C-alpha positions in Angstrom: -55.9 18.8 -44.0 -55.6 20.1 -47.6 -53.2 22.9 -46.4 -50.7 20.5 -44.9 -48.8 20.1 -48.1 -48.5 23.8 -48.5 -47.2 24.2 -45.0 -44.7 21.5 -45.7 -43.4 23.3 -48.8 -43.1 26.6 -46.9 -41.3 24.9 -44.0 -38.9 23.1 -46.4 -38.0 26.4 -48.2 -37.5 28.2 -44.9 -35.2 25.6 -43.4 -33.6 24.7 -46.7 -34.3 21.0 -46.5 -35.9 18.5 -48.8 -39.8 18.4 -48.7 -39.8 14.6 -48.6 -37.9 14.8 -45.3 -40.7 16.9 -43.8 -43.3 14.6 -45.2 -41.6 11.6 -43.6 -41.4 13.5 -40.3 -45.1 14.3 -40.5 -45.9 10.6 -41.1 -43.7 9.5 -38.2 -45.4 12.0 -36.0 -48.9 10.9 -36.9 -47.9 7.3 -36.3 -46.6 8.2 -32.9 -49.8 10.0 -32.0 -51.9 7.1 -33.3 -50.1 4.5 -31.2 -50.5 6.7 -28.2 -54.2 7.2 -28.9 -55.3 3.7 -29.8 -52.9 1.9 -27.4 -52.9 -1.4 -29.2 -50.5 -3.9 -30.5 -51.5 -3.4 -34.1 -49.1 -2.7 -36.9 -49.8 0.8 -38.0 -48.6 2.6 -41.2 -49.1 6.2 -42.4 -49.7 7.3 -46.0 -49.6 10.8 -47.4 -52.1 11.8 -50.1 -50.4 14.5 -52.2 -53.7 15.4 -53.9 -55.7 16.0 -50.7 -52.8 16.6 -48.4 -54.3 14.1 -45.9 -52.4 11.7 -43.7 -54.1 8.3 -43.7 -53.4 6.0 -40.7 -54.1 2.3 -41.3 -53.7 -1.0 -39.3 -51.9 -3.7 -41.4 -52.5 -7.5 -41.2 -50.6 -10.2 -43.0 -52.5 -12.8 -45.0 -51.6 -16.3 -43.7 -53.1 -19.8 -44.0 -53.3 -20.3 -40.2 -53.6 -17.4 -37.7 -51.3 -17.4 -34.7 -51.5 -13.7 -33.9 -55.1 -12.4 -34.5 -54.0 -8.8 -34.0 -51.5 -8.8 -36.9 -52.6 -11.8 -39.0 -55.7 -12.7 -41.0 -56.6 -15.8 -43.1 -57.1 -15.6 -46.8 -60.9 -16.2 -46.7 -61.5 -13.2 -44.5 -59.0 -11.1 -46.5 -61.0 -11.7 -49.7 -64.0 -10.0 -48.1 -62.0 -6.8 -47.9 -60.0 -7.1 -51.1 -60.8 -9.4 -54.0 -57.1 -9.3 -55.1 -55.8 -10.5 -51.8 -53.1 -13.3 -51.8 -51.2 -15.2 -49.3 -48.3 -13.2 -47.9 -50.0 -9.9 -48.8 -51.1 -7.1 -46.6 -54.6 -5.9 -45.8 -55.1 -2.3 -44.6 -57.8 -1.3 -42.1 -58.2 2.5 -42.0 -58.2 4.3 -38.7 -60.0 7.6 -38.0 -57.6 10.4 -37.5 -60.3 12.6 -36.1 -60.1 10.5 -33.0 -56.6 11.8 -32.2 -56.9 14.1 -29.1 -55.0 17.2 -28.0 -52.2 15.2 -26.3 -51.7 13.1 -29.4 -51.5 16.3 -31.5 -48.9 17.8 -29.2 -46.8 14.6 -29.5 -47.0 14.8 -33.2 -45.8 18.4 -33.1 -42.8 17.5 -31.0 -41.9 14.6 -33.3 -42.2 16.9 -36.4 -40.0 19.6 -34.9 -37.4 17.0 -33.8 -37.2 15.5 -37.3 -37.0 18.9 -38.9 -34.1 19.9 -36.6 -32.3 16.7 -37.4 -32.8 17.2 -41.1 -31.6 20.8 -40.8 -28.5 19.7 -38.9 -27.7 17.2 -41.6 -28.1 19.8 -44.3 -25.8 22.3 -42.5 -23.2 19.6 -41.9 -23.2 18.5 -45.5 -22.8 22.1 -46.7 -20.1 23.3 -44.3 -18.0 20.3 -43.2 -15.8 20.7 -46.2 -15.4 24.4 -45.5 -13.6 24.2 -42.1 -10.8 26.7 -42.0 -12.5 29.0 -44.5 -12.8 32.8 -43.8 -16.4 34.0 -43.9 -18.1 37.3 -43.5 -21.1 37.2 -41.2 -23.5 39.5 -39.3 -24.2 39.5 -35.6 -27.8 38.5 -35.2 -28.2 38.1 -31.4 -26.3 37.5 -28.2 -26.7 34.5 -25.9 -24.8 34.3 -22.6 -21.7 35.9 -24.1 -21.9 33.9 -27.3 -22.7 35.6 -30.6 -25.1 34.1 -33.0 -24.3 35.2 -36.6 -25.9 34.8 -40.0 -23.4 33.0 -42.3 -25.9 32.8 -45.1 -29.6 33.6 -45.6 -30.6 30.2 -44.2 -27.8 29.3 -41.8 -26.9 30.5 -38.4 -23.5 30.0 -36.8 -22.2 30.4 -33.3 -19.2 32.5 -32.2 -18.5 31.3 -28.6 -17.0 33.6 -26.0 -13.9 31.4 -25.7 -13.3 32.0 -29.4 -13.3 35.8 -29.1 -10.4 38.1 -28.4 -10.5 40.0 -25.1 -9.8 43.2 -27.1 -13.0 42.8 -29.1 -16.6 43.7 -28.5 -19.5 43.6 -31.0 -23.0 44.8 -31.2 -26.1 43.4 -33.0 -25.8 44.2 -36.7 -22.0 44.4 -36.8 -20.3 42.7 -39.7 -17.4 40.5 -38.6 -14.9 38.2 -40.3 -14.5 34.8 -38.8 -13.0 31.5 -39.7 -15.1 28.3 -39.6 -13.5 26.2 -36.8 -15.7 23.2 -36.8 -19.1 21.8 -37.7 -20.9 19.9 -35.0 -23.6 17.4 -36.1 -25.1 16.7 -32.7 -24.9 18.0 -29.1 -26.0 21.1 -27.4 -24.0 23.5 -29.6 -24.6 21.7 -32.9 -24.1 23.6 -36.1 -21.3 25.8 -37.4 -18.8 27.0 -34.8 -16.9 30.2 -35.7 -13.7 31.6 -34.3 -11.6 34.8 -34.2 -9.1 33.5 -31.6 -7.8 30.5 -33.6 -4.4 30.5 -35.5 -6.2 29.7 -38.7 -7.9 33.1 -38.5 -4.5 34.9 -38.6 -3.4 32.6 -41.5 -6.4 33.4 -43.6 -5.9 37.2 -43.0 -2.3 36.9 -44.2 -3.5 35.0 -47.3 -5.9 37.9 -48.1 -3.3 40.7 -47.5 -0.1 39.1 -48.9 -0.3 38.0 -52.5 2.9 35.9 -52.1 1.2 33.7 -49.6 -1.9 33.4 -51.7 0.1 32.1 -54.7 2.3 29.9 -52.4 5.5 31.8 -53.1 5.7 32.4 -49.3 4.4 29.6 -47.1 3.3 29.8 -43.5 5.1 27.0 -41.7 3.9 27.5 -38.1 1.8 29.8 -36.0 1.3 30.2 -32.3 -1.2 32.7 -30.8 -2.7 34.0 -27.6 -5.7 35.9 -28.7 -5.6 39.5 -27.7 -2.0 39.4 -26.6 0.6 38.3 -29.2 0.9 36.1 -32.3 4.1 34.5 -33.6 4.1 33.3 -37.2 6.9 31.5 -39.0 7.1 31.9 -42.8 9.4 30.5 -45.5 10.0 31.5 -49.1 10.1 29.1 -52.0 11.8 31.7 -54.2 15.3 32.8 -53.3 14.6 36.3 -54.7 11.6 36.8 -52.4 12.1 37.8 -48.7 9.5 36.0 -46.8 9.4 38.3 -43.8 9.6 41.5 -45.9 6.7 40.3 -48.1 4.5 39.8 -45.0 5.4 43.1 -43.5 5.0 45.1 -46.7 6.2 48.5 -47.6 6.4 50.6 -44.4 4.5 47.8 -42.7 1.3 48.4 -44.5 0.3 44.8 -45.0 0.8 43.7 -41.4 -0.7 46.9 -40.1 -4.0 46.1 -41.7 -4.0 42.7 -40.0 -3.2 44.3 -36.7 -6.1 46.7 -37.1 -8.4 43.7 -37.8 -7.1 42.1 -34.6 -7.7 45.2 -32.6 -4.1 46.0 -32.0 -2.8 42.5 -31.2 1.0 42.3 -31.5 2.4 40.1 -34.3 5.9 38.7 -34.6 6.9 37.5 -38.1 10.0 35.3 -38.1 11.8 33.3 -40.7 11.3 29.6 -40.5 14.4 27.3 -40.4 14.8 23.5 -40.4 17.6 23.8 -37.9 15.9 23.8 -34.5 18.7 25.8 -32.9 18.4 28.6 -35.5 14.6 28.4 -35.4 14.6 28.8 -31.6 16.9 31.8 -31.9 14.4 33.5 -34.3 11.4 32.4 -32.3 12.6 34.1 -29.1 12.9 37.5 -30.8 13.1 40.3 -29.9 15.5 38.9 -27.2 19.1 38.3 -28.2 20.2 34.7 -27.6 23.8 33.9 -26.5 23.7 30.2 -27.3 21.4 27.3 -27.7 22.1 23.6 -26.8 20.0 20.6 -27.5 19.5 18.5 -24.3 17.4 15.7 -25.8 16.6 15.5 -29.5 14.2 12.6 -29.1 12.2 14.4 -26.3 12.7 17.7 -28.2 14.2 19.5 -25.3 16.6 22.4 -25.6 18.4 24.9 -23.3 18.7 28.6 -24.2 21.3 30.9 -22.5 20.9 34.7 -22.7 22.6 37.6 -21.1 21.4 38.7 -17.7 19.9 41.9 -19.1 18.0 39.9 -21.8 16.4 37.3 -19.5 13.2 39.2 -18.8 12.8 40.1 -22.4 13.3 36.4 -23.5 10.8 35.1 -21.0 8.2 37.9 -21.7 5.3 39.1 -19.7 4.1 36.2 -17.5 6.3 33.8 -19.6 4.3 34.7 -22.8 7.3 35.0 -25.2 9.0 31.7 -24.3 5.6 30.0 -24.2 4.7 31.1 -27.7 8.1 30.2 -29.0 7.8 26.7 -27.6 4.5 26.3 -29.3 5.8 27.6 -32.5 8.9 25.3 -32.8 7.3 22.4 -31.0 10.2 22.0 -28.5 10.5 22.3 -24.7 12.6 25.4 -23.9 14.6 26.1 -20.7 15.8 29.7 -20.5 18.7 30.6 -18.2 20.9 33.6 -17.7 24.7 33.5 -17.9 25.0 34.0 -14.2 22.5 31.2 -13.5 24.3 28.9 -15.9 27.7 29.7 -14.3 26.4 28.8 -10.8 24.9 25.6 -12.2 28.2 24.6 -13.7 30.1 25.4 -10.5 27.7 23.3 -8.5 28.1 20.4 -11.0 31.9 20.8 -10.8 31.7 20.7 -7.0 29.7 17.5 -7.1 32.3 16.0 -9.5 35.2 16.7 -7.1 36.3 13.6 -5.2 35.6 13.9 -1.5 38.5 11.6 -0.6 41.0 9.0 -1.9 39.2 5.8 -2.9 39.6 2.8 -0.6 41.0 0.7 -3.3 44.3 2.5 -3.1 45.1 0.7 0.1 45.5 -2.5 -1.9 48.8 -1.1 -3.1 49.8 -0.8 0.6 49.2 -4.4 1.5 45.4 -4.4 2.3 43.8 -7.7 1.1 41.0 -7.3 -1.5 38.5 -9.3 0.5 38.9 -6.8 3.4 38.4 -3.9 1.0 35.2 -5.6 -0.2 34.0 -5.9 3.4 34.6 -2.3 4.0 32.8 -1.3 0.8 29.8 -3.3 1.9 29.8 -1.4 5.2 29.6 1.9 3.3 33.2 3.0 3.8 34.4 4.2 0.5 37.4 6.5 1.2 40.7 6.2 3.1 39.8 9.4 5.0 36.6 7.8 6.3 38.4 4.7 7.4 41.2 6.7 9.1 38.6 8.6 11.2 37.2 5.4 12.7 38.3 3.9 16.0 39.6 0.3 16.1 36.4 -0.7 17.9 34.2 0.7 15.2 36.3 -1.1 12.5 36.2 -4.4 14.3 32.4 -4.2 14.7 32.1 -4.4 10.9 31.0 -8.0 9.9 33.9 -10.0 8.6 36.6 -7.9 10.1 38.8 -10.0 12.4 41.7 -8.9 14.7 44.1 -9.9 12.0 42.2 -7.9 9.4 42.3 -4.9 11.8 46.1 -5.2 12.0 46.3 -5.2 8.2 44.0 -2.2 8.0 46.1 -0.2 10.5 49.3 -1.2 8.8 48.0 -0.2 5.3 46.6 3.1 6.6 49.8 4.0 8.3 51.7 3.1 5.2 49.4 5.3 3.1 49.9 8.3 5.4 53.7 7.6 5.9 54.9 9.8 3.0 52.7 12.7 4.2 54.2 12.4 7.7 57.7 12.3 6.3 57.1 15.6 4.5 56.0 17.1 7.8 58.7 15.5 9.9 61.8 17.5 8.6 60.2 20.6 10.0 60.9 19.6 13.6 64.7 19.2 13.3 64.9 22.6 11.6 62.9 24.1 14.3 65.1 22.4 16.9 68.3 23.7 15.2 67.0 27.2 15.1 66.1 26.8 18.8 69.5 25.5 19.5 71.1 28.4 17.7 69.0 30.9 19.7 69.9 29.2 23.0 73.5 29.0 22.0 73.6 32.7 21.2 71.9 33.5 24.4 74.4 31.3 26.3 77.3 32.8 24.4 76.1 36.3 25.3 75.8 35.4 28.9 79.1 33.6 29.1 81.1 36.2 27.0 82.2 38.5 29.9 83.7 35.6 31.7 85.6 34.3 28.7 87.5 37.5 27.9 90.2 37.7 30.7 92.8 35.8 28.7 92.7 38.1 25.7 93.6 41.5 27.3 97.1 40.5 28.6 98.7 43.9 27.9 96.3 45.9 30.0 96.9 43.7 32.9 100.6 44.4 32.6 100.1 48.1 32.6 98.0 48.0 35.7 101.0 47.1 38.0 103.1 49.9 36.5 100.5 52.5 37.2 100.1 51.0 40.6 103.8 50.9 41.2 104.3 54.6 40.7 102.0 55.6 43.6 103.7 53.0 45.6 107.1 54.5 44.9 105.8 57.9 45.8 104.4 56.6 48.9 107.9 55.3 49.9 109.5 58.6 49.1 107.0 60.4 51.2 107.7 58.1 54.0 
């Protein structure tokens, strides 16, 4: 037992925890084993002797005047036999033999010790790293577990890089050095400890802080970031100095700064845009490289907007599998509906067609003598236009509740009066047609009668005919 204290010190240094925590864990473990071995209702305590390194297990009884629980209480007279300094309310210890603890009790003690040590180790890790969430750290891949990477963050601390926090473009081997960001620190649960990430937006932000001095000294500020790891990242930046171009500072001369970040992300595409407080202008920048025709805010409270683009820019604005517009919506925090010019034109035409009145409202018949109560009855029956009313038969109208024979006469009169001007416009066409018909018939008749009407005009030819006829007659007489 003399080597227990040395083992405790070694374990404390290895796990980086306080030795007193390990001692308390050993004492609790011995108590658990003793209770399981002795199976009594006694009050047991454990003491650690630092000189010998021994764990002493004792049963404790309270000194009282009158005993009610013989297992846990003792009278003063009996207590004085064990300890001359005993007083009422004090405690008397009765040592137990630890050699009597069996193999099962020792296994129980081991489990308790390991559990206490793990809990202490978790608390130590949490206290060390919970204030470092979002910090960029360099670590080494130690082993792989079901796709997750277990990395050494420090000499005494292991961290986990889950598969979901890795980019699909990346693959690592044991011993590789990787840069990650501390995403969270879990105190309990299956995956307790430090959780790393290379797929989080904070990882890209920390990389920009390292590569761009203007971001590090807060001359250029990262306002928003949206990312789909392994595919594309959109980052919005703003400058606090009018003389500093925020986008140009992040890109660097000939793109050197952003290219180093792209190499770290294994070729992931990065869009750097300028932040704007105006949501319309911000959305125009966020949807780059597509060119936006116009942006209209549909609902400012619900943060909903509509973006119109040219027909040839629609696929570019939406992106592969909707990636561009999805990242833009995450970046600006608004819902975005993208439509082409042709689609918007058809939508407007459809809305205009719906706004067109399908017929004259029934209320216009009031001006033509229809009582208002009759109009209300017709409205209640679902008849809203004069055209609908005019297409109904008298029997259908009279079957409406509240429509009497007198009301039917009023309806017929007002409908006829409404359509009267339209009939008058059509009516003059008939006389004109009749006149043209009469003219045609008259001309036809005149043509047919014309040969019979001419005998009175050629009076002279009729006079010549007898002269010509007389000469032959005179010749005939002379011949005779």
